[in-house]
All heavy atoms as a GROMACS GRO file, in nm:
protein
  651
    1MET      N    1  13.053  14.851  16.010
    1MET     CA    2  12.913  14.888  16.018
    1MET      C    3  12.839  14.776  16.093
    1MET      O    4  12.856  14.658  16.062
    1MET     CB    5  12.859  14.905  15.875
    1MET     CG    6  12.718  14.960  15.870
    1MET     SD    7  12.658  14.991  15.700
    1MET     CE    8  12.745  15.140  15.658
    2THR      N    9  12.758  14.815  16.188
    2THR     CA   10  12.684  14.716  16.267
    2THR      C   11  12.562  14.668  16.189
    2THR      O   12  12.519  14.731  16.093
    2THR     CB   13  12.636  14.776  16.400
    2THR    OG1   14  12.537  14.876  16.372
    2THR    CG2   15  12.750  14.834  16.481
    3LYS      N   16  12.506  14.556  16.235
    3LYS     CA   17  12.385  14.505  16.171
    3LYS      C   18  12.271  14.605  16.182
    3LYS      O   19  12.192  14.621  16.089
    3LYS     CB   20  12.345  14.370  16.232
    3LYS     CG   21  12.435  14.257  16.189
    3LYS     CD   22  12.384  14.124  16.239
    3LYS     CE   23  12.473  14.011  16.191
    3LYS     NZ   24  12.420  13.879  16.227
    4GLU      N   25  12.264  14.674  16.293
    4GLU     CA   26  12.159  14.775  16.311
    4GLU      C   27  12.176  14.889  16.211
    4GLU      O   28  12.078  14.936  16.151
    4GLU     CB   29  12.160  14.830  16.454
    4GLU     CG   30  12.046  14.925  16.482
    4GLU     CD   31  12.042  14.969  16.628
    4GLU    OE1   32  12.049  14.883  16.717
    4GLU    OE2   33  12.031  15.091  16.649
    5GLU      N   34  12.299  14.933  16.189
    5GLU     CA   35  12.324  15.040  16.092
    5GLU      C   36  12.291  14.994  15.950
    5GLU      O   37  12.234  15.070  15.871
    5GLU     CB   38  12.471  15.084  16.099
    5GLU     CG   39  12.506  15.156  16.228
    5GLU     CD   40  12.655  15.177  16.246
    5GLU    OE1   41  12.734  15.091  16.202
    5GLU    OE2   42  12.692  15.280  16.305
    6ILE      N   43  12.327  14.870  15.919
    6ILE     CA   44  12.294  14.816  15.787
    6ILE      C   45  12.143  14.810  15.769
    6ILE      O   46  12.090  14.851  15.665
    6ILE     CB   47  12.357  14.676  15.768
    6ILE    CG1   48  12.510  14.687  15.765
    6ILE    CG2   49  12.305  14.609  15.640
    6ILE    CD1   50  12.582  14.554  15.773
    7PHE      N   51  12.072  14.761  15.870
    7PHE     CA   52  11.926  14.753  15.862
    7PHE      C   53  11.865  14.892  15.843
    7PHE      O   54  11.776  14.910  15.760
    7PHE     CB   55  11.868  14.686  15.987
    7PHE     CG   56  11.718  14.687  15.989
    7PHE    CD1   57  11.644  14.615  15.896
    7PHE    CD2   58  11.649  14.762  16.084
    7PHE    CE1   59  11.504  14.617  15.897
    7PHE    CE2   60  11.510  14.765  16.086
    7PHE     CZ   61  11.438  14.692  15.993
    8ASP      N   62  11.915  14.990  15.917
    8ASP     CA   63  11.863  15.127  15.904
    8ASP      C   64  11.881  15.181  15.763
    8ASP      O   65  11.788  15.240  15.705
    8ASP     CB   66  11.930  15.221  16.005
    8ASP     CG   67  11.885  15.196  16.148
    8ASP    OD1   68  11.780  15.131  16.169
    8ASP    OD2   69  11.958  15.240  16.240
    9GLN      N   70  12.000  15.161  15.705
    9GLN     CA   71  12.025  15.208  15.568
    9GLN      C   72  11.936  15.134  15.469
    9GLN      O   73  11.878  15.195  15.379
    9GLN     CB   74  12.173  15.187  15.530
    9GLN     CG   75  12.268  15.273  15.607
    9GLN     CD   76  12.250  15.422  15.579
    9GLN    OE1   77  12.190  15.462  15.480
    9GLN    NE2   78  12.300  15.504  15.668
   10LEU      N   79  11.926  15.003  15.486
   10LEU     CA   80  11.844  14.920  15.399
   10LEU      C   81  11.698  14.963  15.406
   10LEU      O   82  11.631  14.981  15.304
   10LEU     CB   83  11.860  14.774  15.438
   10LEU     CG   84  11.786  14.669  15.358
   10LEU    CD1   85  11.829  14.673  15.212
   10LEU    CD2   86  11.811  14.532  15.417
   11LYS      N   87  11.649  14.983  15.526
   11LYS     CA   88  11.510  15.025  15.546
   11LYS      C   89  11.485  15.162  15.481
   11LYS      O   90  11.383  15.181  15.413
   11LYS     CB   91  11.480  15.030  15.696
   11LYS     CG   92  11.335  15.057  15.729
   11LYS     CD   93  11.315  15.049  15.879
   11LYS     CE   94  11.171  15.055  15.916
   11LYS     NZ   95  11.151  15.036  16.061
   12ASN      N   96  11.577  15.254  15.500
   12ASN     CA   97  11.563  15.387  15.440
   12ASN      C   98  11.553  15.378  15.288
   12ASN      O   99  11.471  15.446  15.226
   12ASN     CB  100  11.680  15.477  15.479
   12ASN     CG  101  11.675  15.519  15.624
   12ASN    OD1  102  11.570  15.516  15.687
   12ASN    ND2  103  11.789  15.556  15.678
   13ILE      N  104  11.635  15.293  15.228
   13ILE     CA  105  11.632  15.276  15.082
   13ILE      C  106  11.500  15.214  15.039
   13ILE      O  107  11.438  15.259  14.942
   13ILE     CB  108  11.751  15.191  15.034
   13ILE    CG1  109  11.881  15.270  15.051
   13ILE    CG2  110  11.733  15.147  14.890
   13ILE    CD1  111  12.006  15.188  15.031
   14LEU      N  112  11.457  15.111  15.109
   14LEU     CA  113  11.333  15.043  15.072
   14LEU      C  114  11.213  15.138  15.081
   14LEU      O  115  11.125  15.135  14.996
   14LEU     CB  116  11.311  14.920  15.160
   14LEU     CG  117  11.407  14.804  15.132
   14LEU    CD1  118  11.396  14.698  15.241
   14LEU    CD2  119  11.379  14.743  14.995
   15VAL      N  120  11.211  15.222  15.182
   15VAL     CA  121  11.101  15.316  15.199
   15VAL      C  122  11.108  15.427  15.094
   15VAL      O  123  11.008  15.456  15.027
   15VAL     CB  124  11.102  15.375  15.342
   15VAL    CG1  125  11.006  15.491  15.355
   15VAL    CG2  126  11.067  15.266  15.444
   16ALA      N  127  11.225  15.485  15.075
   16ALA     CA  128  11.238  15.599  14.984
   16ALA      C  129  11.233  15.559  14.837
   16ALA      O  130  11.167  15.625  14.757
   16ALA     CB  131  11.370  15.672  15.013
   17GLU      N  132  11.302  15.454  14.801
   17GLU     CA  133  11.317  15.419  14.660
   17GLU      C  134  11.210  15.322  14.609
   17GLU      O  135  11.179  15.322  14.491
   17GLU     CB  136  11.455  15.358  14.635
   17GLU     CG  137  11.570  15.448  14.674
   17GLU     CD  138  11.581  15.572  14.585
   17GLU    OE1  139  11.542  15.565  14.467
   17GLU    OE2  140  11.630  15.675  14.635
   18PHE      N  141  11.159  15.238  14.697
   18PHE     CA  142  11.063  15.137  14.654
   18PHE      C  143  10.922  15.165  14.706
   18PHE      O  144  10.832  15.084  14.692
   18PHE     CB  145  11.110  14.997  14.697
   18PHE     CG  146  11.240  14.958  14.632
   18PHE    CD1  147  11.361  14.983  14.695
   18PHE    CD2  148  11.241  14.900  14.508
   18PHE    CE1  149  11.481  14.949  14.635
   18PHE    CE2  150  11.360  14.865  14.446
   18PHE     CZ  151  11.481  14.890  14.510
   19GLU      N  152  10.908  15.282  14.769
   19GLU     CA  153  10.779  15.332  14.817
   19GLU      C  154  10.706  15.232  14.908
   19GLU      O  155  10.586  15.214  14.900
   19GLU     CB  156  10.690  15.371  14.698
   19GLU     CG  157  10.753  15.480  14.615
   19GLU     CD  158  10.672  15.518  14.493
   19GLU    OE1  159  10.566  15.457  14.468
   19GLU    OE2  160  10.716  15.609  14.421
   20LEU      N  161  10.784  15.169  14.997
   20LEU     CA  162  10.725  15.077  15.094
   20LEU      C  163  10.693  15.152  15.222
   20LEU      O  164  10.756  15.253  15.254
   20LEU     CB  165  10.824  14.964  15.125
   20LEU     CG  166  10.861  14.874  15.007
   20LEU    CD1  167  10.972  14.779  15.048
   20LEU    CD2  168  10.738  14.797  14.960
   21GLU      N  169  10.593  15.104  15.292
   21GLU     CA  170  10.560  15.162  15.422
   21GLU      C  171  10.668  15.122  15.523
   21GLU      O  172  10.710  15.006  15.526
   21GLU     CB  173  10.424  15.111  15.470
   21GLU     CG  174  10.308  15.157  15.385
   21GLU     CD  175  10.286  15.307  15.392
   21GLU    OE1  176  10.307  15.367  15.499
   21GLU    OE2  177  10.250  15.364  15.288
   22GLU      N  178  10.712  15.218  15.602
   22GLU     CA  179  10.819  15.191  15.699
   22GLU      C  180  10.785  15.075  15.791
   22GLU      O  181  10.870  14.992  15.822
   22GLU     CB  182  10.848  15.318  15.780
   22GLU     CG  183  10.970  15.305  15.867
   22GLU     CD  184  11.009  15.437  15.931
   22GLU    OE1  185  10.958  15.543  15.890
   22GLU    OE2  186  11.091  15.431  16.023
   23ASP      N  187  10.659  15.067  15.833
   23ASP     CA  188  10.618  14.960  15.924
   23ASP      C  189  10.623  14.822  15.860
   23ASP      O  190  10.627  14.721  15.931
   23ASP     CB  191  10.475  14.985  15.976
   23ASP     CG  192  10.467  15.107  16.065
   23ASP    OD1  193  10.572  15.154  16.114
   23ASP    OD2  194  10.354  15.157  16.086
   24SER      N  195  10.622  14.815  15.728
   24SER     CA  196  10.623  14.685  15.660
   24SER      C  197  10.763  14.626  15.649
   24SER      O  198  10.777  14.508  15.620
   24SER     CB  199  10.560  14.697  15.522
   24SER     OG  200  10.642  14.772  15.435
   25VAL      N  201  10.865  14.708  15.669
   25VAL     CA  202  11.003  14.662  15.655
   25VAL      C  203  11.054  14.617  15.792
   25VAL      O  204  11.088  14.699  15.877
   25VAL     CB  205  11.094  14.771  15.595
   25VAL    CG1  206  11.236  14.718  15.579
   25VAL    CG2  207  11.038  14.822  15.464
   26LYS      N  208  11.056  14.486  15.809
   26LYS     CA  209  11.103  14.425  15.934
   26LYS      C  210  11.210  14.323  15.898
   26LYS      O  211  11.218  14.278  15.784
   26LYS     CB  212  10.988  14.356  16.004
   26LYS     CG  213  10.876  14.450  16.040
   26LYS     CD  214  10.758  14.376  16.097
   26LYS     CE  215  10.647  14.478  16.122
   26LYS     NZ  216  10.518  14.422  16.131
   27LEU      N  217  11.289  14.283  15.994
   27LEU     CA  218  11.394  14.185  15.967
   27LEU      C  219  11.337  14.055  15.912
   27LEU      O  220  11.398  13.993  15.826
   27LEU     CB  221  11.475  14.158  16.094
   27LEU     CG  222  11.567  14.272  16.137
   27LEU    CD1  223  11.626  14.244  16.274
   27LEU    CD2  224  11.677  14.296  16.035
   28GLU      N  225  11.220  14.017  15.957
   28GLU     CA  226  11.161  13.890  15.912
   28GLU      C  227  11.082  13.903  15.782
   28GLU      O  228  11.032  13.803  15.729
   28GLU     CB  229  11.073  13.830  16.022
   28GLU     CG  230  10.952  13.913  16.058
   28GLU     CD  231  10.975  14.019  16.165
   28GLU    OE1  232  11.091  14.044  16.204
   28GLU    OE2  233  10.875  14.079  16.209
   29SER      N  234  11.072  14.023  15.727
   29SER     CA  235  10.997  14.044  15.603
   29SER      C  236  11.060  13.967  15.488
   29SER      O  237  11.181  13.975  15.464
   29SER     CB  238  10.993  14.191  15.566
   29SER     OG  239  10.928  14.268  15.664
   30LEU      N  240  10.976  13.894  15.416
   30LEU     CA  241  11.020  13.824  15.295
   30LEU      C  242  11.028  13.925  15.181
   30LEU      O  243  10.932  14.000  15.158
   30LEU     CB  244  10.924  13.712  15.260
   30LEU     CG  245  10.917  13.596  15.360
   30LEU    CD1  246  10.796  13.508  15.331
   30LEU    CD2  247  11.045  13.515  15.353
   31LEU      N  248  11.140  13.927  15.112
   31LEU     CA  249  11.159  14.026  15.006
   31LEU      C  250  11.054  14.014  14.897
   31LEU      O  251  10.996  14.114  14.855
   31LEU     CB  252  11.299  14.011  14.945
   31LEU     CG  253  11.415  14.035  15.042
   31LEU    CD1  254  11.547  14.002  14.974
   31LEU    CD2  255  11.415  14.176  15.094
   32ALA      N  256  11.027  13.892  14.851
   32ALA     CA  257  10.932  13.874  14.741
   32ALA      C  258  10.788  13.875  14.790
   32ALA      O  259  10.705  13.949  14.737
   32ALA     CB  260  10.961  13.743  14.668
   33ASP      N  261  10.759  13.796  14.890
   33ASP     CA  262  10.619  13.781  14.932
   33ASP      C  263  10.565  13.899  15.012
   33ASP      O  264  10.454  13.944  14.987
   33ASP     CB  265  10.604  13.652  15.016
   33ASP     CG  266  10.632  13.527  14.934
   33ASP    OD1  267  10.623  13.533  14.811
   33ASP    OD2  268  10.665  13.424  14.995
   34ASP      N  269  10.642  13.949  15.107
   34ASP     CA  270  10.593  14.057  15.193
   34ASP      C  271  10.618  14.196  15.133
   34ASP      O  272  10.536  14.286  15.148
   34ASP     CB  273  10.659  14.050  15.331
   34ASP     CG  274  10.624  13.923  15.407
   34ASP    OD1  275  10.516  13.866  15.383
   34ASP    OD2  276  10.707  13.879  15.490
   35LEU      N  277  10.733  14.213  15.068
   35LEU     CA  278  10.769  14.346  15.018
   35LEU      C  279  10.749  14.360  14.867
   35LEU      O  280  10.769  14.467  14.810
   35LEU     CB  281  10.915  14.378  15.055
   35LEU     CG  282  10.947  14.372  15.205
   35LEU    CD1  283  11.093  14.405  15.229
   35LEU    CD2  284  10.856  14.464  15.285
   36ASP      N  285  10.712  14.251  14.803
   36ASP     CA  286  10.682  14.250  14.659
   36ASP      C  287  10.798  14.298  14.574
   36ASP      O  288  10.781  14.371  14.476
   36ASP     CB  289  10.556  14.333  14.631
   36ASP     CG  290  10.492  14.298  14.499
   36ASP    OD1  291  10.505  14.182  14.455
   36ASP    OD2  292  10.430  14.387  14.438
   37LEU      N  293  10.922  14.257  14.611
   37LEU     CA  294  11.040  14.292  14.534
   37LEU      C  295  11.071  14.178  14.437
   37LEU      O  296  11.074  14.062  14.475
   37LEU     CB  297  11.160  14.315  14.625
   37LEU     CG  298  11.148  14.428  14.726
   37LEU    CD1  299  11.275  14.438  14.809
   37LEU    CD2  300  11.119  14.560  14.659
   38ASP      N  301  11.095  14.213  14.311
   38ASP     CA  302  11.132  14.111  14.213
   38ASP      C  303  11.283  14.117  14.190
   38ASP      O  304  11.355  14.192  14.256
   38ASP     CB  305  11.052  14.129  14.084
   38ASP     CG  306  11.076  14.264  14.017
   38ASP    OD1  307  11.181  14.329  14.042
   38ASP    OD2  308  10.990  14.306  13.938
   39SER      N  309  11.332  14.038  14.096
   39SER     CA  310  11.476  14.030  14.073
   39SER      C  311  11.534  14.163  14.025
   39SER      O  312  11.647  14.198  14.059
   39SER     CB  313  11.509  13.918  13.976
   39SER     OG  314  11.441  13.938  13.853
   40ILE      N  315  11.459  14.238  13.948
   40ILE     CA  316  11.505  14.370  13.902
   40ILE      C  317  11.517  14.464  14.022
   40ILE      O  318  11.614  14.538  14.034
   40ILE     CB  319  11.408  14.431  13.798
   40ILE    CG1  320  11.393  14.339  13.679
   40ILE    CG2  321  11.452  14.570  13.758
   40ILE    CD1  322  11.510  14.331  13.586
   41ASP      N  323  11.420  14.460  14.112
   41ASP     CA  324  11.426  14.542  14.234
   41ASP      C  325  11.547  14.503  14.318
   41ASP      O  326  11.612  14.591  14.377
   41ASP     CB  327  11.299  14.524  14.317
   41ASP     CG  328  11.175  14.579  14.249
   41ASP    OD1  329  11.188  14.677  14.172
   41ASP    OD2  330  11.066  14.524  14.272
   42ALA      N  331  11.577  14.375  14.324
   42ALA     CA  332  11.691  14.328  14.404
   42ALA      C  333  11.821  14.386  14.349
   42ALA      O  334  11.909  14.429  14.426
   42ALA     CB  335  11.696  14.176  14.406
   43ILE      N  336  11.833  14.392  14.218
   43ILE     CA  337  11.953  14.451  14.156
   43ILE      C  338  11.960  14.600  14.188
   43ILE      O  339  12.066  14.651  14.224
   43ILE     CB  340  11.953  14.426  14.004
   43ILE    CG1  341  11.972  14.277  13.978
   43ILE    CG2  342  12.062  14.509  13.935
   43ILE    CD1  343  11.947  14.235  13.835
   44ASP      N  344  11.848  14.669  14.178
   44ASP     CA  345  11.845  14.811  14.213
   44ASP      C  346  11.886  14.832  14.359
   44ASP      O  347  11.958  14.926  14.390
   44ASP     CB  348  11.705  14.869  14.192
   44ASP     CG  349  11.670  14.888  14.045
   44ASP    OD1  350  11.762  14.886  13.960
   44ASP    OD2  351  11.550  14.905  14.016
   45LEU      N  352  11.838  14.745  14.446
   45LEU     CA  353  11.871  14.755  14.588
   45LEU      C  354  12.021  14.737  14.610
   45LEU      O  355  12.083  14.812  14.686
   45LEU     CB  356  11.792  14.650  14.667
   45LEU     CG  357  11.814  14.648  14.817
   45LEU    CD1  358  11.777  14.782  14.880
   45LEU    CD2  359  11.732  14.536  14.879
   46ILE      N  360  12.081  14.640  14.542
   46ILE     CA  361  12.225  14.617  14.554
   46ILE      C  362  12.303  14.741  14.510
   46ILE      O  363  12.395  14.785  14.579
   46ILE     CB  364  12.267  14.494  14.470
   46ILE    CG1  365  12.209  14.367  14.529
   46ILE    CG2  366  12.419  14.484  14.460
   46ILE    CD1  367  12.216  14.246  14.438
   47VAL      N  368  12.262  14.798  14.398
   47VAL     CA  369  12.330  14.917  14.347
   47VAL      C  370  12.320  15.031  14.449
   47VAL      O  371  12.418  15.100  14.476
   47VAL     CB  372  12.271  14.959  14.210
   47VAL    CG1  373  12.322  15.096  14.168
   47VAL    CG2  374  12.303  14.854  14.105
   48LYS      N  375  12.204  15.050  14.506
   48LYS     CA  376  12.185  15.158  14.603
   48LYS      C  377  12.262  15.132  14.732
   48LYS      O  378  12.313  15.225  14.794
   48LYS     CB  379  12.037  15.179  14.629
   48LYS     CG  380  11.966  15.236  14.507
   48LYS     CD  381  11.821  15.254  14.527
   48LYS     CE  382  11.745  15.297  14.405
   48LYS     NZ  383  11.811  15.367  14.299
   49MET      N  384  12.274  15.006  14.774
   49MET     CA  385  12.348  14.973  14.896
   49MET      C  386  12.498  14.988  14.877
   49MET      O  387  12.571  15.010  14.973
   49MET     CB  388  12.316  14.831  14.942
   49MET     CG  389  12.180  14.816  15.008
   49MET     SD  390  12.155  14.919  15.156
   49MET     CE  391  12.275  14.852  15.269
   50LYS      N  392  12.546  14.979  14.753
   50LYS     CA  393  12.690  14.994  14.727
   50LYS      C  394  12.740  15.131  14.774
   50LYS      O  395  12.856  15.144  14.812
   50LYS     CB  396  12.721  14.975  14.579
   50LYS     CG  397  12.720  14.831  14.537
   50LYS     CD  398  12.763  14.814  14.392
   50LYS     CE  399  12.766  14.668  14.356
   50LYS     NZ  400  12.822  14.644  14.224
   51ALA      N  401  12.653  15.229  14.774
   51ALA     CA  402  12.692  15.363  14.818
   51ALA      C  403  12.730  15.366  14.966
   51ALA      O  404  12.798  15.457  15.011
   51ALA     CB  405  12.579  15.461  14.792
   52PHE      N  406  12.688  15.263  15.040
   52PHE     CA  407  12.714  15.260  15.184
   52PHE      C  408  12.829  15.167  15.221
   52PHE      O  409  12.852  15.140  15.338
   52PHE     CB  410  12.587  15.219  15.260
   52PHE     CG  411  12.476  15.318  15.240
   52PHE    CD1  412  12.375  15.293  15.150
   52PHE    CD2  413  12.476  15.438  15.308
   52PHE    CE1  414  12.275  15.385  15.128
   52PHE    CE2  415  12.377  15.532  15.288
   52PHE     CZ  416  12.276  15.505  15.197
   53THR      N  417  12.903  15.118  15.119
   53THR     CA  418  13.016  15.030  15.146
   53THR      C  419  13.120  15.109  15.226
   53THR      O  420  13.166  15.214  15.182
   53THR     CB  421  13.080  14.981  15.015
   53THR    OG1  422  12.981  14.910  14.940
   53THR    CG2  423  13.198  14.890  15.042
   54PRO      N  424  13.155  15.057  15.346
   54PRO     CA  425  13.254  15.127  15.427
   54PRO      C  426  13.390  15.134  15.356
   54PRO      O  427  13.426  15.042  15.283
   54PRO     CB  428  13.264  15.041  15.554
   54PRO     CG  429  13.137  14.962  15.556
   54PRO     CD  430  13.101  14.940  15.413
   55GLU      N  431  13.461  15.242  15.379
   55GLU     CA  432  13.592  15.260  15.317
   55GLU      C  433  13.684  15.146  15.356
   55GLU      O  434  13.690  15.106  15.472
   55GLU     CB  435  13.651  15.394  15.362
   55GLU     CG  436  13.776  15.431  15.286
   55GLU     CD  437  13.825  15.571  15.320
   55GLU    OE1  438  13.741  15.660  15.338
   55GLU    OE2  439  13.946  15.586  15.331
   56GLY      N  440  13.753  15.092  15.258
   56GLY     CA  441  13.846  14.984  15.283
   56GLY      C  442  13.784  14.846  15.287
   56GLY      O  443  13.852  14.746  15.304
   57LYS      N  444  13.652  14.839  15.271
   57LYS     CA  445  13.582  14.710  15.271
   57LYS      C  446  13.547  14.672  15.129
   57LYS      O  447  13.533  14.758  15.043
   57LYS     CB  448  13.454  14.717  15.356
   57LYS     CG  449  13.479  14.747  15.503
   57LYS     CD  450  13.551  14.632  15.570
   57LYS     CE  451  13.570  14.663  15.718
   57LYS     NZ  452  13.634  14.555  15.788
   58PRO      N  453  13.530  14.541  15.104
   58PRO     CA  454  13.495  14.499  14.968
   58PRO      C  455  13.358  14.553  14.926
   58PRO      O  456  13.269  14.569  15.008
   58PRO     CB  457  13.492  14.347  14.975
   58PRO     CG  458  13.517  14.308  15.115
   58PRO     CD  459  13.542  14.432  15.196
   59SER      N  460  13.346  14.579  14.798
   59SER     CA  461  13.218  14.622  14.743
   59SER      C  462  13.123  14.503  14.741
   59SER      O  463  13.164  14.389  14.754
   59SER     CB  464  13.239  14.677  14.602
   59SER     OG  465  13.120  14.730  14.551
   60ILE      N  466  12.997  14.532  14.721
   60ILE     CA  467  12.896  14.427  14.720
   60ILE      C  468  12.902  14.350  14.588
   60ILE      O  469  12.899  14.410  14.481
   60ILE     CB  470  12.756  14.488  14.737
   60ILE    CG1  471  12.745  14.562  14.870
   60ILE    CG2  472  12.649  14.381  14.727
   60ILE    CD1  473  12.620  14.645  14.884
   61ASP      N  474  12.909  14.220  14.599
   61ASP     CA  475  12.904  14.132  14.483
   61ASP      C  476  12.762  14.074  14.479
   61ASP      O  477  12.715  14.017  14.578
   61ASP     CB  478  13.007  14.021  14.498
   61ASP     CG  479  13.010  13.924  14.382
   61ASP    OD1  480  12.918  13.928  14.296
   61ASP    OD2  481  13.103  13.843  14.378
   62ALA      N  482  12.696  14.090  14.368
   62ALA     CA  483  12.557  14.046  14.356
   62ALA      C  484  12.538  13.899  14.387
   62ALA      O  485  12.430  13.857  14.429
   62ALA     CB  486  12.504  14.077  14.217
   63SER      N  487  12.642  13.819  14.373
   63SER     CA  488  12.630  13.674  14.397
   63SER      C  489  12.596  13.640  14.542
   63SER      O  490  12.538  13.535  14.568
   63SER     CB  491  12.758  13.602  14.356
   63SER     OG  492  12.865  13.638  14.441
   64ILE      N  493  12.627  13.730  14.635
   64ILE     CA  494  12.595  13.700  14.776
   64ILE      C  495  12.444  13.703  14.801
   64ILE      O  496  12.398  13.656  14.904
   64ILE     CB  497  12.667  13.794  14.875
   64ILE    CG1  498  12.616  13.937  14.863
   64ILE    CG2  499  12.816  13.785  14.861
   64ILE    CD1  500  12.658  14.028  14.974
   65PHE      N  501  12.369  13.758  14.706
   65PHE     CA  502  12.226  13.770  14.725
   65PHE      C  503  12.145  13.657  14.663
   65PHE      O  504  12.023  13.656  14.669
   65PHE     CB  505  12.176  13.904  14.670
   65PHE     CG  506  12.220  14.019  14.754
   65PHE    CD1  507  12.332  14.092  14.721
   65PHE    CD2  508  12.152  14.053  14.870
   65PHE    CE1  509  12.374  14.198  14.800
   65PHE    CE2  510  12.192  14.157  14.949
   65PHE     CZ  511  12.305  14.230  14.914
   66LYS      N  512  12.213  13.558  14.608
   66LYS     CA  513  12.142  13.448  14.544
   66LYS      C  514  12.050  13.372  14.639
   66LYS      O  515  11.943  13.330  14.600
   66LYS     CB  516  12.240  13.351  14.479
   66LYS     CG  517  12.302  13.406  14.354
   66LYS     CD  518  12.393  13.306  14.289
   66LYS     CE  519  12.451  13.366  14.163
   66LYS     NZ  520  12.546  13.276  14.099
   67GLY      N  521  12.090  13.356  14.763
   67GLY     CA  522  12.010  13.278  14.856
   67GLY      C  523  11.930  13.357  14.957
   67GLY      O  524  11.869  13.299  15.046
   68VAL      N  525  11.929  13.489  14.945
   68VAL     CA  526  11.858  13.569  15.044
   68VAL      C  527  11.708  13.566  15.019
   68VAL      O  528  11.664  13.568  14.904
   68VAL     CB  529  11.909  13.715  15.052
   68VAL    CG1  530  12.056  13.720  15.086
   68VAL    CG2  531  11.882  13.790  14.925
   69LYS      N  532  11.634  13.558  15.126
   69LYS     CA  533  11.487  13.557  15.117
   69LYS      C  534  11.424  13.665  15.203
   69LYS      O  535  11.316  13.712  15.173
   69LYS     CB  536  11.434  13.420  15.158
   69LYS     CG  537  11.475  13.308  15.066
   69LYS     CD  538  11.404  13.180  15.104
   69LYS     CE  539  11.442  13.058  15.030
   69LYS     NZ  540  11.481  13.058  14.899
   70THR      N  541  11.492  13.702  15.311
   70THR     CA  542  11.436  13.799  15.405
   70THR      C  543  11.528  13.921  15.417
   70THR      O  544  11.643  13.918  15.374
   70THR     CB  545  11.420  13.738  15.546
   70THR    OG1  546  11.551  13.711  15.599
   70THR    CG2  547  11.336  13.612  15.544
   71VAL      N  548  11.474  14.025  15.479
   71VAL     CA  549  11.555  14.143  15.508
   71VAL      C  550  11.672  14.104  15.598
   71VAL      O  551  11.785  14.149  15.578
   71VAL     CB  552  11.468  14.254  15.572
   71VAL    CG1  553  11.554  14.369  15.621
   71VAL    CG2  554  11.362  14.303  15.473
   72GLN      N  555  11.649  14.015  15.694
   72GLN     CA  556  11.756  13.969  15.782
   72GLN      C  557  11.868  13.902  15.703
   72GLN      O  558  11.985  13.922  15.732
   72GLN     CB  559  11.701  13.869  15.886
   72GLN     CG  560  11.807  13.817  15.983
   72GLN     CD  561  11.853  13.921  16.082
   72GLN    OE1  562  11.773  13.971  16.160
   72GLN    NE2  563  11.981  13.956  16.081
   73ASP      N  564  11.832  13.824  15.603
   73ASP     CA  565  11.932  13.760  15.518
   73ASP      C  566  12.020  13.864  15.448
   73ASP      O  567  12.142  13.847  15.437
   73ASP     CB  568  11.866  13.672  15.411
   73ASP     CG  569  11.795  13.550  15.466
   73ASP    OD1  570  11.824  13.508  15.580
   73ASP    OD2  571  11.708  13.497  15.394
   74VAL      N  572  11.961  13.972  15.402
   74VAL     CA  573  12.036  14.080  15.337
   74VAL      C  574  12.130  14.145  15.438
   74VAL      O  575  12.248  14.165  15.410
   74VAL     CB  576  11.943  14.186  15.274
   74VAL    CG1  577  12.023  14.303  15.217
   74VAL    CG2  578  11.854  14.123  15.166
   75VAL      N  579  12.077  14.176  15.555
   75VAL     CA  580  12.160  14.239  15.661
   75VAL      C  581  12.277  14.148  15.695
   75VAL      O  582  12.392  14.193  15.703
   75VAL     CB  583  12.073  14.269  15.786
   75VAL    CG1  584  12.162  14.310  15.903
   75VAL    CG2  585  11.972  14.378  15.754
   76ASP      N  586  12.250  14.019  15.713
   76ASP     CA  587  12.357  13.926  15.750
   76ASP      C  588  12.462  13.914  15.639
   76ASP      O  589  12.582  13.913  15.668
   76ASP     CB  590  12.299  13.787  15.778
   76ASP     CG  591  12.218  13.782  15.906
   76ASP    OD1  592  12.230  13.875  15.990
   76ASP    OD2  593  12.139  13.687  15.922
   77ALA      N  594  12.417  13.909  15.513
   77ALA     CA  595  12.510  13.897  15.402
   77ALA      C  596  12.601  14.021  15.394
   77ALA      O  597  12.724  14.008  15.376
   77ALA     CB  598  12.433  13.878  15.272
   78LEU      N  599  12.543  14.138  15.409
   78LEU     CA  600  12.623  14.261  15.405
   78LEU      C  601  12.716  14.269  15.524
   78LEU      O  602  12.832  14.308  15.510
   78LEU     CB  603  12.531  14.383  15.398
   78LEU     CG  604  12.453  14.397  15.268
   78LEU    CD1  605  12.353  14.511  15.279
   78LEU    CD2  606  12.546  14.419  15.150
   79HIS      N  607  12.668  14.232  15.640
   79HIS     CA  608  12.750  14.237  15.760
   79HIS      C  609  12.871  14.142  15.746
   79HIS      O  610  12.982  14.175  15.786
   79HIS     CB  611  12.669  14.202  15.884
   79HIS     CG  612  12.746  14.220  16.010
   79HIS    ND1  613  12.804  14.115  16.077
   79HIS    CD2  614  12.777  14.332  16.081
   79HIS    CE1  615  12.866  14.160  16.183
   79HIS    NE2  616  12.851  14.290  16.188
   80ASN      N  617  12.848  14.026  15.686
   80ASN     CA  618  12.957  13.929  15.669
   80ASN      C  619  13.068  13.982  15.579
   80ASN      O  620  13.185  13.955  15.605
   80ASN     CB  621  12.904  13.797  15.613
   80ASN     CG  622  12.828  13.718  15.717
   80ASN    OD1  623  12.843  13.737  15.836
   80ASN    ND2  624  12.745  13.628  15.670
   81ILE      N  625  13.033  14.057  15.476
   81ILE     CA  626  13.140  14.109  15.389
   81ILE      C  627  13.202  14.237  15.443
   81ILE      O  628  13.314  14.270  15.408
   81ILE     CB  629  13.094  14.129  15.242
   81ILE    CG1  630  12.985  14.235  15.232
   81ILE    CG2  631  13.051  14.000  15.180
   81ILE    CD1  632  12.957  14.278  15.090
   82TRP      N  633  13.131  14.307  15.529
   82TRP     CA  634  13.182  14.432  15.583
   82TRP      C  635  13.239  14.420  15.724
   82TRP      O  636  13.290  14.515  15.779
   82TRP     CB  637  13.074  14.539  15.583
   82TRP     CG  638  13.032  14.582  15.445
   82TRP    CD1  639  13.099  14.564  15.328
   82TRP    CD2  640  12.914  14.653  15.411
   82TRP    NE1  641  13.030  14.617  15.224
   82TRP    CE2  642  12.915  14.673  15.270
   82TRP    CE3  643  12.806  14.700  15.484
   82TRP    CZ2  644  12.814  14.740  15.202
   82TRP    CZ3  645  12.704  14.765  15.416
   82TRP    CH2  646  12.709  14.785  15.277
   83ALA      N  647  13.227  14.302  15.785
   83ALA     CA  648  13.273  14.285  15.924
   83ALA      C  649  13.425  14.289  15.932
   83ALA      O  650  13.496  14.261  15.841
   83ALA     CB  651  13.222  14.152  15.980
   0.00000   0.00000   0.00000
């Protein structure tokens, strides 16, 4: 899965499930400050992104999200485990 595909899936989830405006979800958006996501939301997001784990690739481990601050950080973390 490419970084662009990961971002598209992530953006779709954030808009549909967290009721965010599509224009507000950018790679540089801060999860907490710009998108107002808390730790519970982050767990929900991880669970929802697990559905997009490519076949034969490792599932998402929540520990990879400990240091993420931006949407780009999430995309990069997912890309690294799915590359």
